C-alpha positions in Angstrom: -25.0 12.8 25.9 -21.2 13.0 25.3 -21.1 9.4 24.2 -24.0 10.0 21.9 -22.3 13.0 20.2 -19.0 11.0 19.8 -20.9 8.0 18.4 -22.9 10.2 16.0 -19.7 11.9 14.7 -18.0 8.6 14.2 -20.9 7.1 12.3 -21.2 10.2 10.2 -17.6 9.8 9.1 -18.1 6.1 8.2 -21.2 6.8 6.2 -19.4 9.5 4.2 -16.5 7.2 3.5 -18.9 4.5 2.3 -20.6 6.9 -0.1 -17.5 8.4 -1.5 -16.2 11.9 -1.2 -18.2 13.2 -4.1 -21.6 12.8 -2.4 -21.5 14.4 1.1 -24.5 16.7 0.4 -26.8 13.8 -0.4 -26.5 12.4 3.2 -27.2 15.3 5.6 -26.4 15.0 9.2 -30.1 14.8 10.2 -30.6 11.8 8.0 -27.5 10.1 9.4 -28.7 10.6 12.9 -32.0 9.2 12.1 -30.5 6.0 10.6 -28.3 5.6 13.7 -31.2 6.0 16.1 -33.4 3.7 14.0 -30.8 0.9 14.1 -29.9 1.1 17.8 -33.0 2.5 19.5 -34.3 -0.7 21.1 -36.9 0.9 23.4 -38.4 3.1 20.7 -38.2 6.3 22.6 -36.5 8.1 19.6 -33.1 8.5 21.2 -30.1 6.5 22.3 -29.8 5.8 26.0 -26.3 5.3 27.4 -26.8 1.5 27.2 -27.9 1.7 23.6 -25.0 3.9 22.7 -22.6 1.4 24.3 -24.2 -1.4 22.4 -23.7 0.5 19.2 -20.1 1.1 19.9 -19.6 -2.6 20.6 -21.4 -3.6 17.4 -19.1 -1.2 15.4 -16.0 -2.5 17.1 -17.0 -6.0 16.2 -17.1 -5.3 12.5 -14.1 -6.7 10.5 -11.5 -4.0 10.2 -11.3 -4.7 6.5 -14.7 -3.0 5.9 -13.3 0.5 6.3 -10.2 -0.3 4.3 -12.3 -1.7 1.5 -14.4 1.4 1.3 -11.3 3.6 1.1 -9.7 1.3 -1.4 -12.8 1.3 -3.7 -12.8 5.1 -3.7 -9.5 5.1 -5.5 -11.2 3.6 -8.5 -12.5 7.1 -9.2 -10.6 8.5 -12.2 -10.6 12.3 -12.4 -9.3 15.0 -14.6 -5.6 15.4 -13.8 -5.9 19.2 -14.5 -8.1 19.5 -11.4 -5.4 18.2 -9.0 -4.7 20.4 -6.1 -3.4 19.9 -2.5 -6.3 20.7 -0.2 -5.5 23.6 2.1 -2.0 24.0 0.6 -0.5 26.7 -1.5 0.8 25.7 -4.9 3.8 23.4 -4.4 6.5 22.6 -7.0 8.8 19.6 -6.9 10.6 18.2 -9.9 10.2 18.9 -13.7 6.9 20.6 -14.6 4.5 20.0 -17.5 6.1 20.7 -20.9 9.7 20.2 -19.6 12.0 17.4 -20.8 13.0 14.7 -18.3 16.7 14.9 -17.5 18.8 11.8 -17.1 17.9 10.0 -13.9 21.0 8.4 -12.4 20.3 6.0 -9.6 21.7 2.8 -8.0 19.7 -0.1 -9.4 18.0 -2.5 -7.0 17.5 -6.0 -8.4 18.0 -7.3 -11.9 21.1 -7.8 -13.9 22.5 -4.3 -13.0 21.9 -4.6 -9.3 24.0 -2.1 -7.4 25.3 -0.4 -10.5 24.6 3.3 -11.4 22.1 3.4 -14.3 19.9 5.9 -16.1 16.6 4.7 -14.7 14.7 6.2 -17.7 16.5 4.0 -20.2 15.7 5.2 -23.7 13.3 7.8 -22.2 10.5 6.8 -24.6 6.8 5.8 -24.4 4.3 6.3 -21.6 6.2 6.9 -18.4 5.4 7.0 -14.7 8.2 8.2 -12.4 7.7 7.9 -8.6 10.3 9.6 -6.5 9.5 8.9 -2.8 10.8 8.7 0.7 10.2 5.5 2.6 7.7 6.6 5.2 4.7 4.3 5.8 2.1 6.3 3.9 4.4 6.9 0.9 5.3 3.2 0.6 1.8 2.0 1.0 0.6 4.4 -1.7 3.5 3.5 -4.0 2.7 -0.2 -3.7 -1.0 0.4 -4.3 -0.3 2.5 -7.4 2.1 -0.1 -8.9 -0.5 -2.8 -8.3 -3.0 -0.7 -10.3 -0.3 -0.1 -13.1 0.3 -3.8 -13.3 -3.4 -4.4 -13.8 -3.8 -1.6 -16.4 -0.8 -2.9 -18.3 -2.3 -6.3 -18.6 -5.4 -4.8 -20.3 -4.1 -1.7 -22.1 -2.7 -1.8 -25.7 -0.2 0.8 -24.8 2.0 0.0 -21.8 3.2 2.3 -19.0 6.9 2.2 -18.1 7.1 2.6 -14.3 10.2 3.9 -12.5 10.6 4.1 -8.7 13.4 6.1 -7.0 13.7 6.0 -3.2 15.0 9.1 -1.6 16.9 9.3 1.7 20.3 10.2 3.2 21.1 6.7 4.5 21.9 4.8 1.3 22.3 1.5 3.1 19.0 1.8 4.8 17.3 2.7 1.5 18.8 -0.3 -0.2 17.7 -2.6 2.6 14.2 -1.3 2.7 13.9 -1.3 -1.1 14.6 -5.0 -1.2 12.1 -5.7 1.5 9.4 -3.8 -0.2 10.2 -5.5 -3.4 8.2 -8.6 -2.5 5.0 -6.4 -2.5 5.6 -4.6 -5.7 3.6 -5.7 -8.7 4.7 -5.6 -12.3 8.3 -5.0 -13.3 9.1 -1.4 -12.5 12.7 -0.1 -12.6 13.7 0.4 -9.0 16.6 2.5 -7.8 17.8 4.4 -4.8 19.1 8.0 -4.9 22.8 8.6 -5.3 22.3 12.2 -4.2 20.7 11.8 -0.8 17.2 13.0 0.2 17.3 15.9 -2.3 17.6 13.5 -5.3 19.4 14.4 -8.5 20.1 18.2 -8.6 18.8 18.4 -12.2 15.3 17.3 -11.0 14.9 20.2 -8.5 12.9 18.1 -6.0 11.4 19.8 -3.0 12.9 18.2 0.1 9.7 18.9 2.1 7.6 16.8 -0.3 7.4 13.1 0.6 6.4 11.9 -2.9 6.6 13.4 -6.4 4.8 11.6 -9.2 5.5 12.5 -12.8 3.5 11.2 -15.8 5.3 11.8 -19.1 5.3 10.7 -22.7 8.5 10.2 -24.8 10.5 12.1 -22.1 8.2 15.2 -22.0 6.4 15.8 -18.7 2.6 15.9 -19.0 1.7 16.1 -15.3 3.5 16.6 -12.0 1.8 15.6 -8.7 3.6 16.6 -5.4 2.3 14.9 -2.2 3.8 16.6 0.9 2.6 13.8 3.2 2.8 10.9 0.8 0.0 9.3 -1.2 -1.8 6.8 1.1 -3.9 5.4 -1.7 -3.7 5.9 -5.5 -4.9 9.4 -6.2 -7.8 9.6 -8.8 -6.1 12.5 -10.6 -2.9 10.4 -11.1 -5.1 7.6 -12.5 -6.7 10.2 -14.8 -3.2 11.2 -16.1 -2.4 7.5 -16.7 -5.7 7.1 -18.6 -4.7 10.1 -20.7 -1.2 9.0 -21.5 -2.3 5.5 -22.4 -5.3 6.8 -24.3 -7.4 4.4 -22.3 -11.0 5.3 -21.6 -11.6 6.1 -17.9 -14.7 3.9 -17.9 -12.7 0.9 -19.2 -9.8 1.5 -16.8 -12.2 1.6 -13.9 -13.7 -1.7 -14.9 -10.3 -3.3 -15.1 -9.5 -2.1 -11.6 -12.8 -3.1 -10.0 -12.5 -6.6 -11.5 -9.0 -6.9 -10.2 -10.1 -5.8 -6.8 -12.8 -8.5 -6.8 -10.2 -11.1 -7.8 -7.9 -9.9 -5.0 -10.7 -10.1 -2.4 -11.4 -13.7 -3.4 -7.8 -14.6 -3.3 -7.5 -13.0 0.2 -10.5 -15.1 1.4 -8.8 -18.3 0.0 -5.5 -17.3 1.7 -7.3 -16.9 5.0 -8.8 -20.3 4.6 -5.4 -21.8 3.9 -3.9 -20.2 6.9 -6.6 -21.2 9.4 -8.0 -17.7 9.5 -4.7 -16.1 10.5 -3.3 -12.9 9.1 0.1 -14.2 8.6 1.7 -10.9 7.5 0.6 -9.2 10.7 1.6 -12.2 12.8 5.2 -12.3 11.4 5.8 -8.5 11.2 7.0 -8.1 14.8 9.3 -11.1 14.4 11.1 -9.7 11.3 11.2 -6.1 12.6 14.8 -5.0 12.1 14.5 -2.4 14.8 13.3 -4.8 17.5 15.5 -6.1 20.3 16.2 -9.8 20.7 13.8 -9.8 23.7 11.0 -8.3 21.6 11.6 -10.7 18.8 11.6 -13.7 21.1 8.3 -12.5 22.7 6.7 -12.1 19.3 8.0 -15.5 18.2 6.6 -17.1 21.3 3.1 -15.9 20.4 3.6 -17.4 17.0 4.8 -20.7 18.5 1.8 -20.9 20.7 -0.6 -20.4 17.8 1.2 -22.8 15.5 0.9 -25.6 18.1 -2.9 -25.4 17.8 -3.4 -24.3 14.2 -2.1 -26.8 11.7 -3.1 -24.8 8.6 -1.2 -21.7 9.9 1.8 -23.9 10.8 2.0 -25.3 7.4 1.7 -21.9 5.7 4.3 -20.2 7.9 6.6 -23.2 7.6 6.3 -23.1 3.9 7.0 -19.4 3.7 10.1 -19.8 5.9 11.3 -22.7 3.8 10.9 -20.8 0.5 12.9 -17.9 2.0 15.7 -20.2 3.0 15.7 -22.2 -0.2 15.8 -18.9 -2.2 18.9 -17.8 -0.3 17.0 -14.7 1.0 17.0 -15.4 4.7 19.5 -12.6 5.5 17.0 -10.1 4.0 14.5 -10.7 6.9 14.9 -9.1 10.2 17.9 -9.6 12.5 19.9 -12.7 13.2 17.4 -13.5 16.0 14.5 -13.2 13.5 16.3 -15.5 11.1 16.8 -18.1 13.9 13.0 -18.3 14.3 12.4 -18.5 10.6 14.9 -21.3 10.3 13.2 -23.1 13.2 9.7 -22.9 11.7 11.1 -24.0 8.3 12.5 -27.1 10.0 9.5 -27.8 12.2 6.7 -27.1 9.7 8.1 -26.5 6.3 8.9 -30.1 5.5 6.2 -32.6 4.5 5.5 -35.3 7.1 6.7 -38.0 4.7 10.1 -36.4 4.5 10.3 -36.0 8.3 9.9 -39.8 8.7 12.6 -40.7 6.3 
């Protein structure tokens, strides 16, 4: 009975996610239970035996993990009225300039570009449609930031009016901020202005940021704040109300914007499938992550690299892909940005072993 209750609860959650947060009342618990039983009740007695419940758990575990991520990702295509934004279960929170206020100068240390390392006003001329993301570097915040910037890049390709995006990383360790900002840069779409705080975790004093808020997002036009969205725990996926604010400032119809994002998602899904085919079905990013973890010891890195070595010996497609990645990193002069010295040793090794075409090896 306990396993049945746990299984029912889990399936209920998955079904709600698949349908979207706006429709929970259309799928009552009794209906969900009925569907679960109908699918897994092999002996037809109208209930799940312990064996049938175990089979159901195994079937669920065997599903590709991407399924749930896809469902959650597609939910973010919902575009909602920004005026309806609120933090569930939280009191009203303030962080940064509010609607109707002017944006102060935003002095940060630039990351990348011609002014790399210099203190700049990240807002430039402070004109046009503006998106300012001021965030710490915790996992959920960075993931949400990267996802939102991917959306912005897609929207800017389609919209007549363009959105100027600015990212400011907040933290007390400026060296660590800079190091991480450069690493995250490879995943950031579009060409946002990226900087790190010169004023520690609190950010510029003139902005009045709340230190307990992981991410503050501001949508403005010609330097005047239209909307302010504080996220105490970071924004794991692009918030529909933020997308609504972007739709408003760009004067883009929500229905059109949603079509742009859905089409882009389909293209990304196809590209991901092609990438998996080109890597022999291997998730290269997950495979390499432990090797280039800057916080890992030499022993941990060597153990992770050994797992990679064993796979590459058997998987030529993965070997060619990883070798090519390592070679491009080295040729681009960016090897020192990846992991520790021990990590860089393994990347150099894979570039030599697998990153050079066989015709060159025989010369």
